[in-house]
Structure formats: structure tokens, C-alpha cells
C-alpha positions in Angstrom: -164.3 56.8 18.3 -165.3 59.1 15.5 -165.5 62.1 17.8 -162.0 61.2 19.2 -160.6 61.7 15.7 -161.9 65.3 15.4 -158.8 66.8 17.0 -156.6 64.7 14.7 -158.6 65.7 11.6 -158.6 69.4 12.6 -154.8 69.3 12.8 -154.2 67.4 9.6 -156.6 69.7 7.7 -154.3 72.6 8.3 -151.2 70.8 6.9 -149.7 72.0 3.6 -148.8 69.7 0.7 -145.1 70.5 1.0 -145.2 69.7 4.7 -146.6 66.3 3.9 -144.1 65.8 1.0 -141.4 66.3 3.6 -143.0 64.1 6.3 -143.4 61.2 3.8 -139.8 61.6 2.7 -138.4 61.4 6.2 -140.7 58.9 7.8 -139.2 55.6 8.8 -142.1 53.8 10.4 -142.0 50.1 11.0 -145.8 49.9 11.3 -147.5 49.9 7.9 -150.6 51.4 9.6 -148.7 54.6 10.3 -147.6 54.9 6.6 -151.1 54.3 5.4 -152.5 57.0 7.7 -149.8 59.5 6.5 -150.7 58.7 2.9 -154.4 59.2 3.7 -153.6 62.6 5.1 -151.6 63.5 1.9 -154.5 62.4 -0.3 -157.0 64.5 1.7 -154.6 67.5 1.6 -154.2 67.3 -2.2 -157.8 66.2 -3.0 -160.0 68.5 -0.9 -163.1 67.6 -2.9 -162.8 63.8 -2.4 -161.3 63.2 1.1 -161.0 59.7 2.4 -162.2 59.2 6.0 -159.8 57.9 8.6 -160.2 54.3 9.7 -162.0 54.4 13.0 -160.9 50.8 13.7 -157.3 51.9 14.3 -156.3 52.4 17.9 -156.6 56.0 18.9 -153.1 55.9 20.4 -151.8 55.4 16.9 -153.4 58.6 15.8 -152.1 60.4 18.9 -148.6 59.1 18.3 -148.7 60.2 14.6 -149.9 63.6 15.4 -147.2 64.2 18.0 -144.6 62.8 15.5 -145.7 65.3 12.8 -145.7 68.2 15.2 -142.2 67.4 16.5 -140.8 66.6 13.1 -142.0 69.9 11.6 -141.0 72.0 14.7 -137.4 70.7 14.4 -137.0 72.3 11.0 -139.2 75.4 11.4 -137.0 78.4 10.8 -139.4 80.7 12.6 -139.2 78.5 15.8 -135.4 78.5 15.5 -135.3 82.3 15.0 -137.4 82.7 18.3 -134.8 80.6 20.1 -131.9 82.6 18.6 -133.5 85.9 19.6 -134.2 84.7 23.2 -130.7 83.4 23.7 -129.1 86.5 22.3 -131.1 88.6 24.7 -130.0 86.3 27.6 -126.3 86.6 26.5 -126.5 90.4 26.3 -128.2 90.5 29.7 -125.8 88.0 31.3 -128.7 85.7 32.1 -128.2 82.7 29.9 -129.2 79.4 31.3 -127.1 76.2 31.4 -129.7 74.5 29.1 -129.4 77.2 26.5 -125.6 77.1 26.7 -125.8 73.3 26.1 -128.1 74.0 23.1 -125.6 76.5 21.7 -122.8 73.9 21.9 -125.0 71.3 20.3 -125.8 73.6 17.4 -122.1 74.0 16.6 -122.2 70.8 14.7 -125.6 71.3 13.2 -125.5 74.9 11.9 -123.5 74.9 8.7 -123.2 77.8 6.2 -126.3 76.5 4.2 -128.6 76.7 7.3 -131.3 79.3 7.0 -130.2 81.4 9.9 -126.4 80.7 9.6 -125.7 84.5 9.7 -127.7 85.1 12.9 -126.2 82.0 14.6 -122.7 83.3 13.7 -123.6 86.7 15.2 -124.9 85.0 18.3 -121.6 83.2 18.7 -119.7 86.4 18.4 -121.6 87.8 21.4 -121.3 84.5 23.3 -117.6 84.3 22.8 -117.2 87.7 24.4 -119.4 86.5 27.2 -117.1 83.5 27.7 -113.9 85.5 27.4 -114.7 87.8 30.3 -115.6 84.8 32.5 -112.4 82.9 31.6 -114.5 79.9 30.3 -111.6 78.6 28.2 -113.2 75.2 27.3 -116.3 76.6 25.6 -114.3 79.7 24.4 -112.0 77.6 22.3 -114.7 75.5 20.7 -116.7 78.7 19.8 -113.6 80.5 18.5 -112.8 77.5 16.3 -116.3 77.6 14.8 -116.1 81.4 14.1 -112.6 81.0 12.6 -113.7 78.1 10.4 -116.7 79.9 8.9 -115.5 83.5 9.0 -114.8 83.7 5.3 -118.3 82.4 4.5 -119.9 84.8 7.0 -118.1 87.8 5.4 -119.1 86.6 1.9 -122.8 86.4 2.7 -122.7 89.6 4.6 -121.3 91.4 1.6 -123.9 89.7 -0.7 -126.6 91.0 1.6 -125.2 94.5 1.4 -125.2 94.2 -2.4 -128.8 93.0 -2.3 -129.7 96.0 -0.2 -128.4 98.3 -2.9 -130.2 96.3 -5.6 -133.4 96.5 -3.6 -133.2 100.3 -3.6 -132.6 100.2 -7.3 -135.6 97.9 -7.9 -137.9 100.1 -5.7 -136.7 103.3 -7.5 -137.3 101.6 -10.8 -140.8 100.9 -9.7 -141.5 104.4 -8.6 -139.5 106.7 -10.7 -137.5 105.0 -13.5 -138.7 102.9 -16.4 -135.6 101.0 -17.6 -134.9 97.6 -16.3 -131.8 96.8 -14.2 -130.3 93.7 -15.6 -127.3 93.8 -13.2 -129.7 93.5 -10.3 -131.5 90.6 -11.9 -128.2 88.8 -12.5 -127.0 89.4 -9.0 -130.3 88.1 -7.5 -130.4 85.0 -9.7 -126.8 84.2 -8.9 -127.5 84.4 -5.2 -130.7 82.4 -5.2 -129.3 79.5 -7.3 -126.1 79.3 -5.3 -126.7 76.3 -3.0 -123.6 77.0 -1.0 -125.3 80.0 0.6 -127.6 80.2 3.6 -131.3 79.9 3.2 -132.1 83.4 4.5 -129.9 85.1 1.9 -131.2 83.0 -0.9 -134.8 83.6 0.1 -134.2 87.3 0.3 -133.1 87.0 -3.3 -136.3 85.2 -4.2 -138.4 88.0 -2.7 -136.5 90.7 -4.7 -136.7 88.6 -7.9 -140.4 88.4 -7.4 -140.7 92.2 -7.2 -138.3 92.7 -10.1 -140.1 90.3 -12.4 -143.5 91.7 -11.5 -142.4 95.3 -12.2 -141.2 94.2 -15.6 -144.1 91.8 -16.2 -141.6 88.9 -16.8 -143.9 86.3 -15.4 -142.4 83.4 -17.4 -139.0 84.2 -15.9 -140.6 84.2 -12.4 -142.2 80.9 -13.0 -138.8 79.3 -13.7 -137.6 80.5 -10.3 -140.8 79.3 -8.5 -140.7 75.9 -10.1 -137.1 75.5 -8.8 -138.2 76.8 -5.4 -141.1 74.4 -5.2 -138.6 71.5 -4.9 -136.7 73.2 -2.2 -139.9 73.6 -0.1 -140.0 69.8 0.2 -136.7 70.0 2.2 -135.9 71.7 5.5 -134.1 74.6 3.9 -136.9 77.3 3.9 -139.6 75.7 6.0 -142.1 77.6 8.1 -145.8 77.9 7.7 -145.4 81.6 7.3 -143.0 81.3 4.4 -145.1 78.5 2.7 -148.3 80.6 2.9 -146.4 83.6 1.4 -145.1 81.3 -1.4 -148.6 80.0 -2.1 -150.0 83.5 -2.3 -147.2 84.6 -4.7 -147.9 81.6 -6.9 -151.6 82.4 -6.8 -150.8 85.9 -8.2 -148.3 84.5 -10.7 -150.7 81.9 -12.2 -153.4 84.6 -12.3 -151.2 86.8 -14.3 -150.5 83.9 -16.6 -154.3 83.3 -16.8 -153.9 79.8 -15.3 -156.9 80.3 -13.0 -157.5 76.8 -11.7 -153.9 76.6 -10.4 -154.2 80.1 -9.1 -157.3 79.3 -7.1 -155.7 76.2 -5.7 -152.7 78.2 -4.4 -155.0 81.0 -3.3 -157.0 78.7 -1.0 -153.8 77.2 0.4 -152.5 80.7 1.2 -155.5 81.5 3.5 -155.6 78.0 5.1 -153.7 79.3 8.1 -154.5 82.8 9.2 -151.5 85.1 9.7 -150.8 88.9 9.5 -151.0 88.8 5.7 -154.4 87.0 5.6 -156.3 89.9 4.1 -153.8 90.4 1.4 -153.9 86.7 0.5 -157.7 86.7 0.6 -157.9 89.6 -1.8 -155.7 87.8 -4.3 -157.9 84.7 -4.0 -161.1 86.7 -4.5 -159.6 88.3 -7.6 -159.0 84.9 -9.0 -162.5 83.7 -8.1 -164.0 86.8 -9.9 -162.0 86.0 -13.0 -163.6 82.6 -13.0 -167.1 84.0 -12.6 -167.4 82.7 -9.0 -168.8 86.0 -7.8 -171.1 84.7 -5.0 -168.2 82.6 -3.6 -165.9 85.6 -3.6 -168.5 87.9 -1.9 -169.2 85.3 0.8 -165.5 85.0 1.5 -165.1 88.8 1.8 -168.2 89.2 3.9 -166.9 86.6 6.3 -163.6 88.5 6.6 -165.0 91.9 7.5 -164.0 91.3 11.2 -160.4 90.7 10.1 -160.6 94.0 8.1 -161.6 95.9 11.3 -158.7 94.4 13.3 -155.9 95.2 10.9 -153.6 98.2 11.4 -152.2 98.0 7.9 -153.8 100.6 5.6 -152.1 99.0 2.6 -154.1 95.8 3.3 -157.2 97.7 4.4 -157.4 99.8 1.2 -156.7 96.8 -1.0 -159.5 94.8 0.7 -162.0 97.6 0.3 -161.1 98.2 -3.4 -161.8 94.6 -4.2 -164.8 94.5 -1.9 -166.3 97.3 -4.0 -165.5 95.4 -7.2 -167.0 92.2 -5.8 -170.2 94.0 -4.8 -170.5 95.5 -8.3 -170.1 92.1 -10.0 -172.8 90.8 -7.7 -175.0 93.6 -8.9 -175.1 95.4 -5.5 -174.2 98.7 -7.0 -175.8 101.0 -4.5 -174.1 99.2 -1.6 -170.8 99.4 -3.4 -171.1 103.2 -3.8 -172.2 103.7 -0.2 -169.4 101.5 1.1 -166.8 103.3 -1.0 -168.1 106.8 -0.1 -168.1 105.9 3.6 -164.6 104.5 3.4 -163.3 107.5 1.5 -164.7 110.0 4.0 -163.2 108.0 6.9 -159.7 107.3 5.4 -159.1 110.0 2.7 -155.6 110.9 4.0 -154.6 107.2 4.2 -155.9 106.4 0.8 -153.7 109.1 -0.9 -150.7 108.1 1.2 -150.9 104.4 0.3 -153.0 103.0 -2.6 -155.0 105.9 -4.1 -155.0 104.5 -7.7 -156.3 101.1 -6.7 -159.1 102.6 -4.5 -160.3 105.0 -7.1 -160.2 102.4 -9.9 -162.9 100.6 -8.0 -164.7 103.5 -6.5 -165.1 105.5 -9.7 -166.3 102.4 -11.5 -169.0 102.0 -8.8 -170.0 105.7 -9.3 -170.1 105.2 -13.1 -172.3 102.1 -12.7 -174.6 104.1 -10.4 -174.7 107.0 -12.9 -173.1 109.5 -10.5 -171.2 111.2 -13.3 -170.9 114.6 -11.7 -169.4 113.0 -8.6 -166.8 111.3 -10.8 -165.8 114.6 -12.4 -165.8 116.4 -9.1 -163.4 113.9 -7.6 -161.2 113.8 -10.7 -160.9 117.6 -10.8 -160.6 118.3 -7.1 -157.8 115.7 -6.5 -156.2 115.9 -10.1 -156.6 112.2 -10.4 -156.1 112.0 -14.2 -152.9 114.1 -14.0 -151.6 111.9 -11.1 -152.4 108.8 -13.2 -150.5 110.1 -16.2 -147.3 110.3 -14.2 -147.2 106.5 -14.6 -147.1 106.6 -18.4 -144.3 104.5 -19.7 -144.3 102.3 -16.6 -145.0 98.6 -16.9 -148.1 98.8 -14.6 -149.7 101.8 -16.4 -153.3 101.6 -17.5 -155.5 104.7 -18.2 -158.3 103.5 -16.0 -159.1 106.8 -14.2 -158.7 108.7 -17.5 -161.4 106.5 -19.1 -163.8 107.0 -16.2 -163.3 110.8 -16.4 -163.9 110.7 -20.2 -167.1 108.6 -19.8 -168.4 111.0 -17.2 -167.6 114.0 -19.4 -169.4 112.3 -22.3 -172.5 111.5 -20.2 -172.5 115.1 -18.9 -172.4 116.4 -22.4 -169.0 118.0 -22.1 -167.4 115.9 -25.0 -169.0 114.3 -28.0 -169.3 110.6 -28.9 -166.5 110.9 -31.4 -164.2 112.6 -28.9 -164.8 109.9 -26.4 -164.0 107.1 -28.8 -161.0 108.8 -30.2 -159.5 109.6 -26.8 -159.9 106.1 -25.4 -158.5 104.5 -28.6 -155.5 106.9 -28.6 -154.7 106.1 -24.9 -154.9 102.4 -25.7 -153.1 101.9 -28.9 -149.5 101.7 -27.6 -150.7 99.5 -24.7 -152.4 96.7 -26.7 -149.1 95.8 -28.2 -148.2 94.2 -24.9 -149.9 90.8 -24.3 -150.6 91.3 -20.6 -151.8 94.9 -20.9 -153.8 94.1 -24.0 -155.7 91.5 -21.9 -156.2 94.1 -19.1 -157.5 96.7 -21.6 -160.0 94.2 -23.0 -161.1 93.2 -19.5 -161.7 96.9 -18.6 -163.7 97.5 -21.8 -165.8 94.5 -21.1 -166.6 95.9 -17.6 -167.8 99.1 -19.2 -169.8 97.6 -22.0 -172.8 97.0 -19.7 -173.3 100.8 -19.4 -171.9 101.8 -22.8 -172.5 98.9 -25.2 -172.4 100.8 -28.5 -169.5 103.0 -27.6 -167.4 100.1 -26.3 -168.2 98.1 -29.4 -166.9 100.9 -31.6 -163.7 101.3 -29.5 -163.0 97.6 -29.8 -163.5 97.7 -33.6 -161.0 100.6 -33.9 -158.4 98.9 -31.7 -158.7 95.7 -33.7 -158.1 97.4 -37.1 
């Protein structure tokens, strides 16, 4: 009997806490055994270290029924599943190949899809195509019902379409603010907050606002403001409004990053592990975030093991953004595990193979790790050669004044010049202190400055001690 529960346990082990919150809220079982098993699953999901085994005395048909019920219940509210259906039916309408079953489903959805549904906009657009399909075939019965729906919700459709257009303009402003401009855009923030907190709007539009608020608050390092949005969003994830495993995994990954920025590492680790529980196209990105949290907690062997196990995923991805991010953190993880030579060799090999892609995507992140490895391995001339050939310090200084700016590469270049006898001890200390003084006034960047100094103290204990003394004056 125990073996017969393996499939059931495998399925339930991949369920998310918010999925189980929803399942517990909507269950209406008459059998107490079903409720008890569902509560057992919830306990195991939220207490990974102390799971309670399933009762093998219960009839296996009960477990089979419960598994099927969970799958069907979650599938009914999965917005990704619904989107696949919408896309398929739209193609059939456009190709004049729609089936009677799908037409029946469209008509059934007329009473279900209201303006607050996640894909209200896409359903409305589908109906516009379908009405034309009906018109040319003189299908007056269906045509009138569809036309009535379109007329009833036309004002709302136009409203959310305009809001999405406004969001598109706000997105451009936010991205430009990240890349070229330093002032915040309060109008964009207010628009996005207004959209997200408006519960009369469709889920897709509201979630688009969440994504852009996340970028905006990260750019401006307003993590406390982002936490307020996420705490509100957390309750909505216990309802059908935004549900899909993809969206939930993304939410967990974003919360992991947020709590890491707030230095709430236990919460960050919990969300990080949830984000990689089900592999998807963003798996490597989520994994890197989790490993960063593990490193902050001193769990260096655990982080390295996770990354080593994920090398096959690295080789499969076509995303250079994710690939470079993974490699940068892999180098850092090797360094923390005292595998300095391996870190240098891995970084050198990757740079030789993907030089063009590195500069096109995430050059600063890569060199922040790779130059650190070269410094640790005492390859100071190589550091200077790279900095001079690719003008890395000059490129980094273009970010001065930006919320994300830290003079990491500048420091590595100064340390290499110092070790090569190009500048004096006094010049080294004065230069690093000068580049840090305005940054330490910000709580977040001050912590990052101190973390970076701590990383360098192993190779330069006396110099770093003096720098810290001067900064604390």
C-alpha cells in the first residue's frame, strides 16, 4: 500500500501553499477523511522539515479521488490553461474551422467571463472575431447573444484597453529611468498603484501593473513600498483571480528577492525554494536568486551543490541573460567555497566563449564576479589588462547617480594597481573612501559597501580595516 501512495505523494509534494489555501477554502467534502488528508497535505507543504506520513490504512480509492479532485479544481481556475483554450479557439475562428463543442464552450463562457476575469480582454476580442464569423453565416441566434455581451461590456473593454496603453507608456518611462535617467516618475507610480488596487478591473491588467510596480520600486530601492503591494497580492493568490503555477512561481521568486533586499533571509530562503519547486523557463533565474540568499546565510556548500546539479539546465537555456547571471553567481559560489582556481578557469573559459554576449547583456554582473576571482587568485595584471582594454571603469562610472550604482569594478582596478605598485597605499585608501562616502548615506547601499569590503578583507586585511575606520568617522 505504501508504494501505491508514491504517485499521490509525488503530486502533492509539488503543490504550492496558495494552491492548498484555495483548495481548503472551496472543498465541500462530506467525508471527514478527505478533509483530514487535505489538511495533512497542507501541513506537509508548509512544514517541509516535519512532514506527516499519509495514513496507509485509508482506501487507495480515496487518495485517487482526492488527487483527481485537486487536479480538476485547479485546472478550472488556471489562467494559463484558459489562455491556451482562447488561443486555440481564436485560431479556429479565423481559419473557419471551429468545432460545435468549442462554440458551445464560447456560449457557456458568456455568463462566466465578467470584466474582473483575468483574460476578459482576450475573451472580448475573441467574441469580436466570432461575431463576424456568425454574421457572414447568418447565425442570428448566436449572433444576438454575442452582440448583447459585446455591447454590455464595451465601455469596460475600452476603459481597460486605454489603461493598458497608458501602462505601455509608463513602462517606457520606467525603463528609460533605469537606463538613462535618475529622477523618479511619481506619475507612473500613482497610475500603476491605481490600476492594481482597482478590483473592478481584469486580472491581466492588474497583474501587469504589479510587474511594473516591482520594476519601479526596485529601480528606486523602495522595498518597503513593494512589500505593501506584495502583502496585498498574497491574499489575492488564495483566490482564482491570478492563479497559475507559472505566476505563483514568479511571485515566490520576487518575494525571495524582496526579503533578501530587506535582509529577511529565512523568509527569502523559504520563498526561494518554493520558486524552484516546479521547473519552468525561468528556473535558472530563480535558482540564482535562491543561491544568493543561501550564500548570505553562510550555506555555501548547499548553494554550490544546487548550482552543480543545475549545470545541465545552464547548457540547455537559450537565454544569455540567465546564462550570464548563473555563471556570475557560480563563480562567486566557487570563491566562497575556496575553489579559487576553478572559479578563475570557469570565468576565463566562459569569457572566451561568450565575450560578445556578455557585453550585450550583463557585463557588469559578470565582471563583478570574474574580477573578484582574479583578485583572489592574485592575477592583478590580468585585472588591469581587462579594465584597460574594455574601459570597464569608465563604463561603470556612467551609472554614477543611479540607484543601483556601486563602484565595484573601480575598486578591483585600484587594488590591482596597488598590488602592481602603480599607486600607493595612501592613494588606494583615499580613492576607495572618496568613492564610497556619498553611497554609505543610503541604508541599502551602505550594507552593500560593507559586504564588498568584507569580501576583500581576506586579501587586504590592513587596508580594508583602515578604509572602514575612515568611513565610520
